[in-house]
C-alpha positions as CSV (number, residue, x, y, z in Angstrom):
1,P,79.2,94.6,96.7
2,L,82.6,94.6,98.2
3,Q,83.8,94.1,101.7
4,T,87.4,94.6,102.9
5,A,89.1,92.6,105.5
6,A,92.4,93.7,107.1
7,S,94.8,91.8,109.3
8,S,97.7,93.0,111.2
9,M,100.2,91.9,113.9
10,V,102.2,94.0,116.3
11,P,104.4,93.0,119.3
12,A,102.4,92.7,122.5
13,P,103.7,94.8,125.5
14,S,103.9,91.8,127.8
15,S,106.6,89.1,127.6
16,P,105.9,86.2,125.2
17,P,104.2,83.1,126.7
18,G,105.4,79.5,126.3
19,P,106.1,77.4,123.2
20,V,103.8,77.4,120.2
21,L,103.2,75.4,117.1
22,P,105.3,76.2,114.0
23,L,103.9,78.6,111.4
24,N,102.0,77.1,108.6
25,D,104.3,78.9,106.2
26,P,107.7,79.5,107.7
27,S,108.6,81.9,104.9
28,E,106.0,84.3,106.2
29,A,108.5,85.5,108.9
30,A,112.2,86.1,109.2
31,G,114.6,88.1,111.2
32,S,113.5,88.2,114.8
33,S,113.0,85.2,117.2
34,H,110.6,85.3,120.1
35,G,111.4,82.3,122.2
36,D,109.8,79.7,120.0
37,G,112.5,79.4,117.4
38,K,110.3,81.2,114.8
39,D,110.8,84.7,113.3
40,Y,108.1,87.3,113.1
41,S,109.7,90.6,112.2
42,E,108.4,90.7,108.7
43,M,104.9,90.2,109.8
44,G,105.2,92.8,112.7
45,G,103.2,96.0,112.1
46,R,102.2,95.1,108.5
47,V,98.6,95.5,107.6
48,R,97.4,93.1,104.8
49,V,94.2,94.1,103.0
50,M,92.0,91.6,101.2
51,V,88.7,92.2,99.3
52,R,85.9,89.7,99.0
53,I,83.3,90.1,96.2
54,R,80.1,88.4,97.2
55,P,77.9,86.7,94.6
56,L,74.5,88.3,93.7
57,L,71.5,87.6,95.9
58,E,68.3,86.1,94.5
59,S,66.7,89.5,94.6
60,E,69.6,90.8,92.5
61,S,69.6,88.2,89.8
62,G,69.5,89.6,86.3
63,K,71.3,92.7,87.5
64,T,75.0,93.4,86.9
65,T,77.5,96.3,86.7
66,K,79.8,97.3,84.0
67,L,81.8,99.6,86.2
68,L,83.6,97.0,88.3
69,R,85.8,94.2,87.0
70,D,88.1,91.7,88.7
71,D,91.2,91.7,86.6
72,G,92.8,88.7,88.4
73,N,96.3,89.0,89.9
74,D,94.6,90.5,93.0
75,S,93.6,93.8,91.3
76,I,90.3,95.4,90.5
77,A,89.5,97.8,87.7
78,L,86.9,100.5,88.2
79,Q,85.5,102.1,85.1
80,A,84.5,105.7,85.2
81,H,80.8,106.5,85.1
82,P,79.4,106.9,81.6
83,E,78.2,110.4,82.5
84,S,81.5,111.6,84.0
85,L,83.9,114.0,82.2
86,D,86.1,111.2,81.0
87,P,84.0,108.0,80.8
88,S,86.9,106.1,79.2
89,K,89.1,106.5,82.3
90,Q,89.9,103.5,84.5
91,Y,91.1,103.2,88.0
92,Q,93.2,100.3,89.1
93,F,93.4,99.0,92.7
94,S,95.6,96.3,93.9
95,F,95.3,94.3,97.2
96,D,97.1,91.6,99.0
97,K,94.3,89.2,98.1
98,I,91.0,89.2,96.2
99,F,88.4,86.6,96.8
100,G,85.9,86.2,94.0
101,G,82.2,85.3,94.3
102,S,82.9,81.6,94.3
103,A,85.3,81.7,97.3
104,T,84.2,79.6,100.2
105,Q,84.4,80.5,103.9
106,R,87.3,78.1,104.2
107,D,89.1,79.9,101.2
108,V,88.7,83.3,102.9
109,Y,89.8,82.0,106.3
110,E,92.9,80.3,105.0
111,G,93.7,83.1,102.5
112,C,93.5,86.0,105.1
113,G,96.3,84.4,107.1
114,A,94.4,83.9,110.3
115,Q,96.2,80.7,111.1
116,N,99.6,82.4,111.0
117,L,98.2,85.2,113.2
118,I,97.2,82.6,115.8
119,Q,100.7,81.3,115.9
120,A,102.0,84.8,116.3
121,V,99.6,85.6,119.1
122,L,100.8,82.5,121.0
123,A,104.3,83.9,120.6
124,G,103.4,87.1,122.3
125,F,102.1,89.4,119.6
126,N,98.8,91.3,119.3
127,A,96.9,90.5,116.1
128,T,93.7,92.0,114.6
129,I,91.3,90.9,111.8
130,F,88.4,93.2,111.0
131,A,85.9,93.6,108.1
132,Y,84.8,96.8,106.6
133,G,82.1,97.5,104.0
134,Q,78.7,98.9,103.2
135,T,75.5,97.4,104.7
136,G,74.6,94.1,102.8
137,S,78.1,93.5,101.5
138,G,78.5,90.3,103.6
139,K,80.6,91.3,106.6
140,T,78.6,89.3,109.1
141,Y,78.6,86.3,106.9
142,S,82.4,86.4,106.4
143,M,83.2,87.0,110.1
144,E,80.5,84.8,111.6
145,G,78.7,82.7,109.1
146,F,75.9,81.6,111.4
147,E,72.3,81.0,110.4
148,Y,70.0,83.7,111.8
149,T,66.4,83.8,112.6
150,T,64.2,86.0,110.5
151,T,63.8,89.6,111.7
152,Q,60.4,90.4,113.0
153,N,58.6,93.7,112.2
154,V,57.8,95.8,115.2
155,Q,55.9,99.1,115.6
156,S,58.0,102.3,115.8
157,N,56.6,102.9,119.3
158,A,57.5,99.5,120.6
159,S,59.4,99.2,123.8
160,S,63.2,98.5,123.9
161,T,62.4,95.0,125.2
162,E,60.1,94.3,122.2
163,K,62.6,95.7,119.8
164,R,65.4,93.5,121.3
165,A,63.2,90.4,121.1
166,A,62.4,91.0,117.4
167,M,66.1,91.2,116.4
168,P,67.6,88.3,114.4
169,R,69.4,85.8,116.6
170,A,72.2,83.4,115.6
171,Q,71.3,79.8,115.4
172,I,74.7,78.4,116.2
173,S,73.8,74.8,116.7
174,R,72.0,74.7,113.4
175,T,74.8,76.2,111.4
176,Q,76.6,73.8,109.1
177,S,80.4,73.7,109.6
178,E,81.1,74.9,106.0
179,R,79.3,78.1,106.7
180,L,81.4,79.1,109.7
181,G,83.3,82.4,109.2
182,I,86.6,83.8,110.4
183,M,85.7,84.2,114.1
184,P,84.5,80.7,115.0
185,R,87.3,79.1,112.9
186,T,89.9,81.3,114.6
187,L,88.6,80.4,118.1
188,R,88.5,76.7,117.2
189,D,92.1,76.7,115.9
190,L,93.3,78.9,118.8
191,F,92.0,76.5,121.4
192,A,93.3,73.5,119.4
193,A,96.8,75.1,119.3
194,V,96.8,75.8,123.0
195,S,95.7,72.2,123.8
196,R,98.6,70.8,121.7
197,A,101.3,73.0,123.2
198,P,103.5,71.2,125.8
199,K,102.0,72.2,129.1
200,S,105.3,71.6,130.9
201,E,106.9,74.6,129.1
202,G,104.3,77.3,129.3
203,Q,100.8,78.4,130.3
204,F,98.2,80.3,128.4
205,V,95.3,82.4,129.7
206,L,92.4,82.9,127.3
207,R,89.8,85.6,127.7
208,C,87.0,86.3,125.3
209,S,84.3,89.0,125.0
210,Y,81.8,89.5,122.2
211,V,79.8,92.6,121.5
212,Q,77.5,93.2,118.5
213,I,76.2,96.6,117.3
214,Y,73.0,96.1,115.4
215,N,70.8,99.1,114.3
216,E,72.8,101.3,116.7
217,Q,72.1,99.0,119.6
218,V,74.9,97.3,121.5
219,L,74.3,93.6,122.3
220,D,76.7,91.5,124.3
């Protein structure tokens, strides 16, 4: 199963805040300075698309597919179905980055450019990272990574309160650090960057909201 993560950065409508830390990779941006001595024009408005291929689950062991192949060089080959009109046909898709089944949470976080987006946000840009994919492809694991309680079975006529109580809940304190996904790592590094910025030259205001949609129910 595949999941797609996309990241982008656009200039924020408000004026940029105070100083920020330097980009991890200064070559990522050039051409437009925004008060911190760093250039962000090449990153502005560009959407980067990455694909993560999750390993097989225990229930899927012994199963495989001959239709999908990771060709390396950040490209995927899709073989036509054997019963199609042209079963020998191949489709090639290239992405900014492909993470194979052995990629760790840290690999994905660093490879998707989240740390550079944090620096851009502190320079006055809006940035977005989102995951897209079918159910079971690993989006929640990549974005959160938390341990969850086991889902409890409830009767179809159960009340909304009973259904809510039976939903899986994140066990944040029990989650090992290596399991953490993009969201908690981004928040950690964002607060760390703000705490290291010279307070005499600027002020940052941080606001956070979190909403989860699970089985068509919105949870905050």
